[in-house]
C-alpha positions in Angstrom: 0.0 0.0 0.0 2.7 2.5 0.9 4.6 1.5 -2.3 1.5 2.4 -4.3 1.1 5.8 -2.6 4.8 6.6 -3.3 4.4 5.6 -7.0 1.3 7.7 -7.3 3.1 10.8 -5.8 6.0 10.3 -8.2 3.7 10.1 -11.2 1.9 13.3 -10.2 5.2 15.3 -10.3 6.3 16.4 -13.7 9.4 14.9 -15.1 12.7 16.8 -15.3 12.2 17.2 -19.1 8.7 18.6 -18.6 10.0 21.0 -16.1 12.8 22.2 -18.4 10.4 22.6 -21.4 7.8 24.5 -19.3 10.6 26.7 -17.9 12.0 27.4 -21.3 8.5 28.4 -22.6 8.0 30.7 -19.7 11.4 32.2 -20.1 10.8 32.8 -23.8 7.4 34.4 -23.2 8.9 36.7 -20.6 11.8 37.6 -22.8 9.5 38.6 -25.8 7.3 40.5 -23.4 10.3 42.4 -22.1 11.6 43.1 -25.7 8.2 44.5 -26.7 8.2 46.8 -23.6 11.7 48.0 -24.4 10.9 48.6 -28.0 8.0 50.9 -27.0 10.6 53.1 -25.2 12.8 53.5 -28.2 12.9 56.9 -29.9 12.9 56.1 -33.6 14.5 58.5 -36.1 12.2 60.5 -38.5 12.1 59.7 -42.2 14.1 62.9 -42.9 16.8 61.9 -40.5 17.2 58.5 -42.1 17.2 59.9 -45.6 19.9 62.5 -44.8 22.2 60.1 -42.9 21.8 57.5 -45.7 22.9 60.2 -48.2 25.9 61.0 -46.1 26.9 57.3 -45.8 26.6 56.8 -49.6 28.6 59.9 -50.4 31.3 58.9 -47.9 31.6 55.4 -49.3 31.8 56.8 -52.9 34.5 59.3 -51.9 36.7 56.7 -50.1 36.1 54.2 -53.0 37.5 56.7 -55.5 40.3 57.8 -53.1 41.4 54.2 -52.6 41.2 53.4 -56.3 43.5 56.4 -57.0 45.9 55.4 -54.2 46.0 51.8 -55.5 46.6 53.1 -59.1 49.6 55.2 -57.9 51.0 52.3 -55.9 50.7 50.0 -58.8 52.5 52.4 -61.1 55.2 53.0 -58.5 55.8 49.3 -58.0 55.9 48.8 -61.8 58.5 51.5 -62.1 60.7 50.1 -59.3 60.5 46.6 -60.7 61.5 47.9 -64.2 64.5 49.6 -62.6 65.7 46.3 -61.3 64.8 44.4 -64.5 62.4 42.1 -62.6 59.3 42.8 -64.7 
């Protein structure tokens, strides 16, 4: 009789796997709730701000792309000249 009561009490308690899954689901739900709350606190930039900063980024990338292409061209020409002096190329 006592053995049956002990077995019934063990069966009523969730297994370790069930506890981990339930805990994970609760943690995930809490995490997404907290994310939503924090995102409501964010001050998002206006459309004009995004457009102007995007323009600045594109112009900066274009400038440095051209600058580095010119520097590479000069470096290539300089290296070709040095190699020709030593009859390597």
